[in-house]
Structures are given as structure tokens and as C-alpha cells.
N, C-alpha and C positions, 0 to 999 in steps of 0.2 A: 698271360703269365703273371702280370702285375698283381692280379687278384689272388692267384694261387699261392704266391710267395709274399703276401702282403706284410707279414711280420718280419721276415728275413730282410726284405727291401727296406722297410722302415728302420731296422736295426743297423743296416749298412749305412744308410744316409745319416743316421744319428751319430755315427763315428765322427763325421765332419761337423755336424750341427753342434755337438757337445764339445768340440775342440780336442777330441781324443786323437785324431789324426789330422794333418793339414789338408789332405785331399785323398780321393779314392777313385779308382777305376775298377769296375766290377762287371761281371756277366754271369747270368744264370741261363742254362740251356736245358731243353727237354726235347730230344730228337732234333728236328729242324727248327724248333721255336726257340727264340732267344730274347732275353731282356738285358739291356746293358745301360750303364750310366757312368759318367765322368763328372766329378764335381769337386769344388774346393780349390786349394792352392798347392802348387808344386813346391813353393818355398815361402816361408814366413819370416826367416831371419837369414841374413841381415835385412832383406827387403821382401816385399810380398810380390809373388808371381803367380798368376792364375794357372791352374793345371789345364793342359790341353790334351785332346785325344792324340794317340799315337806317340806319346812321350814314353821313353824307356825307363823302366824301373830296375833297380838293383835287386835281383831275385834272391840273393843270398843262398840259402840251402835248397831252394828249388832247383839249383844247378845240379844237385845230386841226382834227382829223379828225372829231370828233362834231358840231361846230358850224360852223366857218367853211367847211370844204370843201362841205358840203351847200348852204349859202347861195350860195356861188360857183357850184356846179353848177346850182342852180335858175336863177340869172341867165343862165348859158350856155344852158340849155334854152330859156329865154324870149327868147333873142336879144338880151338886154341887154348881153352881154359876149362876147368871143371870146378863145380861148386865145392867139391871135396879136396881140391888142391890146397896144400898148406901155403900160407903167405910166404914162408921162408923159401919156397921153391923159386920164387921170382924175385924176392928181396932178401938175399942171403945175409945182408947186414943185420937183419932182424933175427935175433938168435933163438927165439922160442918157436919150436916146431909145431905147436898145438893149434893156434888159430888158423882157420881156413877162409877161403873166399866167401863161403856161406856165412861164416861168423861176421865178416866185415860188412856184408850186405844187410844183415839183420841186427847189427849193433849188439851182438852177443860175444864179441871177441875178447872182452876183458882187458883190452889194451889201453893203458893209461900211463900217466907220468907227467910230472912237472918239469917244464923246460925253463930254466932261469933266463930272464931278459929276452924272452922269445921275440918280442916285436922289434928288438934292436938288431937281430941277426940278419945276415944276407940271405938270399934265397938258398944258396948252396949250404950255408951253415945251418939254416933252419931244417932243410930236408935231411941232412946228416943227423941232426939232433933227434928228429922224429924217428929215424930208423935205428938209432943206437941207444937212445936214452929212455925209451918206453919199456914197460914191463907188463906182464899179464897177471892179473889178480884173480881172486877166487870167483869172480862173477862169470868167468868163461862158461858158456852154455848153461848158465844158471840164471842169468839176469839180463834184461834188455837195458843197456845203458847207452843212450844216444851220444855219439861222439864223432866230431869232424875227422879225427885221425883215421877212422875206418875208410873214409872216402878219399883221403889223402893217399893212403896205401893202394886203394883200388886204382886211382889215377896213375900212380907210379907203376903198378903192375901192367896196366894197359900200355904204358910207354915202353916197358920192357918187351911186350909182345909185338908191338907194331913199329917201334922205333920213332915214334912221334909223340909230342907232349899231349897230355889228355885233352887240353883245350883245342888243339889242332884236330885231334880225332873227333871230338864233339862237333866241331865246325864242319868237317868233311863228311863224316858218316851220318850225322843226325840233321844238323841245321840246313846244310846245302841239300840234302836228300829230300827234306820236307818243304823246301823253298821258304824257310823261315828267314826272310830277308831283314826283318826288324830285330832279330836276336843276334847278339854279338858279345864278345868280351872286351871290345874296344869301342865304346859308344862315343859320340860327340857330346861333349859336356853340355852344350846349349840344349840338346834334346833329352838330356837325362834329368830325372827327378832327383834332387838333392837328398842326401841322407843326413848324417849327424854334423853338428858344428863341434869340432874338437879343438882343444888347446894346441895339440901338436900339428894337426893337419888342416885346421881351419874348416871351412865349409867343404864337405866331401861331395863332389859332384863329377860324375863321369869316370870315377875310379872305384874299385871295390871297397865297400865299407868294412868287410871282414878283414882283420889284420893279417891273417895267414894268406888270404887270396891276394892282398895288396903286395905282400913281400914275394910270394912264390910266383905270381903271374901265371904264365901258361902251364905251369906244372901243378896247378891247384884243381882238384876235382871235386871239392866240397862247396865252392862258392865262386863268385866272380862273373856270372852271366847277367846280362841286361836284356830285357825283352819288353814287349808291349802287350796290351790286352788282346789285340788282333792275332798276334802270333801264338799266344797261349791258347786261344780258342782253336786255332788251326791245329796245334799240337794235341790238345785234349780230345777233339773229335777224331783225329787220326789214330790215337792210341786205343780208344775204346771202340772204334767203328771199323778200322781197316788195318789193325796191327801195325800202326805207324807206316801206313801206305805200303805194307809188305816187308818193311825192314825186319820185323820179327815174325816168327811163325806162331800158330795158335797155341802150341804147347808153352812157348816162352811167355806169352802174354797171360796165359792161364796161371802161370807161377806167380805173377805179380799180384794175383787176387787170392792167394793161399797163404796161410801161416807157414813161414819157412824157418822158424826157430826150431832148435832141437831140444827145447825145454818142454817137459811134460805138461800137458794141459793146453788150454786155449790161450793164445797170445796174439799180440797186435802188430807183428812185423812180417811183411813179405820181403821180397828182394828190393830193398831200398825204401819201400813205401810203408806208411803206417796204415793199419787196417781198422776200419769202422764197420759196425753192423747196421744194416737197414732196420728200421723200427719194426716193420711188420713181420717179415719172414727171416730176418737176420742174415740175408745174403751179404757177402763182403763187398765193401767199397773201399777205394784207396784214397789216401790224402797225404798231404805234406805241407809243411809251413816253412817260411823263411824268416830269419831274425829281423830283417828290415821292415816286416809288416806285410808279408805276401802269404797266400795260401791257395791250394787247389784241393777240391773234392771231386772225385770222378766215380761214377757208377756205371760200369760196363753193361750190367744186366738190364738196366732201365734206360740206358743212353741218356744220362743226365749228368750235369756238372755245375760246379760253382767255382769261379775264378775271382780272386780278390787281390788287388794290388794297392798297397798304401806305402807311405814312407813314415811309418809310426816312430822311427828313431830320429826324425827331424822335429825340433832342433837337438833333442836329447834322447838317448836310448832309455833313460829312466822313465818308463811309461807302463806302470802296472795296470792302469785302467784299460789299456788296449788288450792285454792278455785276458783279463776277466771278460771283456766284451766279446772277444774272439771265441772264447769257450761257449758263451751263451749263444752266439750266432751259429756255431756248429750244431748245437742241439736244436735250435729253432729251424734251421734249414732241413735237417734230417727228418724232423717231424713233419714239416710242411710238404717236403717232396714226396713223402709216402701218402699224403692225402691229396696230392695234386690231381 
């Protein structure tokens, strides 16, 4: 595999060598063949700490697709929820009857709005503000506009259905079912890869970097999960090979690999996941990123995947070089995997 993905591997290693990220843990797999590497530092400020295998990364928005999407999918399979259900059916405080569950999952809800002093609110105040101070603009069913609010709502809808917080549901329905023992919302700081050094919070380690996840805790469905390379490999293989070990049925997993927007034409969103096209035959591949420096690319048809974990926000989130390098690596990987 090292020869097949020569440029991709070189590019991933260069992220550390050029100082774009402090450290990196990554894996490339093709059916049962795998190449992985862990290199660099977990922390460089205020001290240097080498990165070790099995350290837990703040996954940020990968929480959406690893945790919240399966919970919602299970509810749909059980007949507890429909894609066409209006958000207002479950969250009556939200006054606009138009956005649906499908809109939330595809980021086509048009839900937006500024919440003053957001990071200073309590969890209860923040939740109430999101439910009552948001509005729907003209982008509803016309534009994909990625926004965390969609998955906050999905988490609260799941809570209404099951009577448990979204993070409790993810733990019970997904992580425990898949035996993902290294994935948690409450990691030990010593085993966590640090994220940003902030004036208000100091060195963030073992708690969610995302301010909404930090405040909302167990009621946050858009971020807050910590995991390891090993557990993400387990999850990735399970999703594309065994329908998450049978948690989902074939039809539901099929939906993850199809455009689910109601916008005319070809678009790039399924249920939670971003869609990419294979270079040769343009079959659909799913991917997602996390703000902290994480990403997944999974090809069900070819049984291939790429998992990358970094803490690119350490010591600061101002890191444009990372975003440019990530985009190049996406293109390089998609090209090399087609010629592997």
C-alpha cells in the first residue's frame, strides 16, 4: 500500500514535517490491507509532548456522522421518525413549520440567526436561544449551508423520542453496540490530544474544543466526541462492510451514499455526509471533516478508506495552511485510490 499511495502518504507526513500540524495519526485501508502511521507531537505549547498511539482526539464535527446520524437512522428504521417530518413536530418552540428532518440532515434547512453572548450562556439558556431565536431564510431547499444548528436540533429531537440525551443515546446505541471502547464524551485528559490554547480556557485538553459542545455537554449532537485511530478504523469497516454490524439495514446505508437534497441537479449531501465522486466511474464516496483537524473518506463500493486525525488547532485555530493542504490531500488520495 505504501507504493500505491506514495503521494498521499508523503503529503500526510509533510503536514508534520512542515509544521502545519503538531502531530498526526492516520490510516489508509483497502479491503483487509492497511497502512497506518503515528508521528509528531501531541502538544507543543506550553511544553512538548510526543504523540503516542491510542491517544484520543477531539473529533469535533465527526461526532455528527459517527454518532448522531446512526441514532437518527435507527429511529427512522424503527418508524419513530420520518425524513418528511417537520422539525416543529418534535420541537414546538421552533415556530417555522417548513424545515424537515431531511433538511436538517442535508444542511438545507435555512435555519440561521445570531445569538448574542452565545458562549456566556448556560446550557439551558443556550438551548432555549437556539430554539426560539433562529429563523429560516430564503436558502431553505435552495442552498446547502453547513451549520451546527441542524445537528443540535437532531440531537434534541432524538432526546424527545427516546427520553435520553443525544450523547447517552450515541453511547448506548452506537459505541457500546460496536464495542468502541476507546470512544467517549468524557476522556481522561492525560490520554487526550490537546487542542487550542485560549485566553479564556487556557490549554484545552480532555474537554470539547467546540464552544457549544463545551456548554451543552450531553445535549450536544454536533460535536464533543473523542476517539482513537483504532476505533475509527473499527467504525469505518463496520459501516461500509457490515452496515454497522447490522445496526442499520441495507436500504438505510444505501441512503448515506445518495444525494438527499431536494435541490434540482446534482449536489453533494446525503444524510449527514458530504458526497465525493470517484475519479474513474464517478460512483459516490462519503466524507466528513472536523474543525479540530480530523477527516474521514469512505468508499463502500471499493471497500477503501482514509482516516486522518490531527490537532491542527493547537496551539491556535488560525491555520489556513492546513485547510489548503487538506484540500490537496483529498484530491491526491482520490486520484491514487483509483489507480491502486
